N, C-alpha and C positions, 0 to 999 in steps of 0.2 A: 396349765401354763406351758408345760412342755409340749403339749399338742399344738398350741398356738405358735410357739417358737419354731417347731418342726414344719408347720404349714407355711409360715412366712419364709423360712429358709428354702423349702421346696419350690415355692412360687418364685422366689428371687433367682434360684438356679435355673428354673425353666425359662424365665424371661430373658436371662443373660444368654442362655443357649440359643434362644430364638433370635436375639439381636445379633449374635455372632453369625448365625446362618444367613440372616438377611444381609449382613455386612459383607460376607464372603460372596454372596450372590450378586451384589452390586458392583464388585470390582470389575472394571472393564478389561477386556482382553487387549493389551497394548499392541501386540503384533497384528491383530485384526484391524485395529484402528489405524495403524500406520499403513497397512496395505490398502485400506479403503481410501486413505488420504492420497497415496501415490496413484491409485487408480483414477480418482477424480481429477487429479492434476494432469495425468496423461490424457484423459478424455478432453479436458479443457484445452490442452496444448494442441491436440489434433483438430479440434473445432476452430481454434484460432488460425492454424496453418491453412485449413480449408478456406476460411474467410479471406485470408491474405492472398490466396491464389485467384480469387475472383477479380474480374476487371472493375467491378463496381467499387470495391474498396480502394483500388488503385486510382480510379478516376476521382473519387472523393478526396483522397489525399492530395492529388495533383491540383485540384480546384482550390483546396484550402491553402496550399503553398502559394499559388498564383494570387489569390485574394490577399494573403498576408504581404506578399511582395508589393502589390499595388498600394496597399495602405502604408507600408513602411518606407517606400522609396521617397516620397515627398518629405517625410519627417526626417529622414537621414540627410537629405540635401539641405534642409533648413538648419539642422544642428551643425553640419559642416560649415555652412556660411556664417552662422553665428560664432562658431569657434574661430574661424579665420578673422572675422571682424574684431573679436575680443583680443586675439594676439596681436593683430595689426595696431590696435589702439595702444598697446604697450610699446611697440616698436616705434611708433610715431612720437611718443612722449619721451623716449630715451634721449639723453643729451648726446650731441655729436662727440665722437672721439677726437681728442686733440692730438696733434702730432708733435 
């Protein structure tokens, strides 16, 4: 019985030591992770700046804004006309001021 208890105790200690070693091995290096993150961010920023310098991207942005302006101009004029008509309807219905 003592031999069985000692064997179980020995196996438990060995498995706990093995789990502790695995757990310590799995801890990530936070400074390495942070430096990798900043390096990736820097590379992405450099790529973005290079793309912004190209005329193709500038031309695409200019075409987008022109298209948007063409689509919104009639809508804005209609809203302006509708608002003026709405407010004029209140002005026309107001009773004249007596002196």
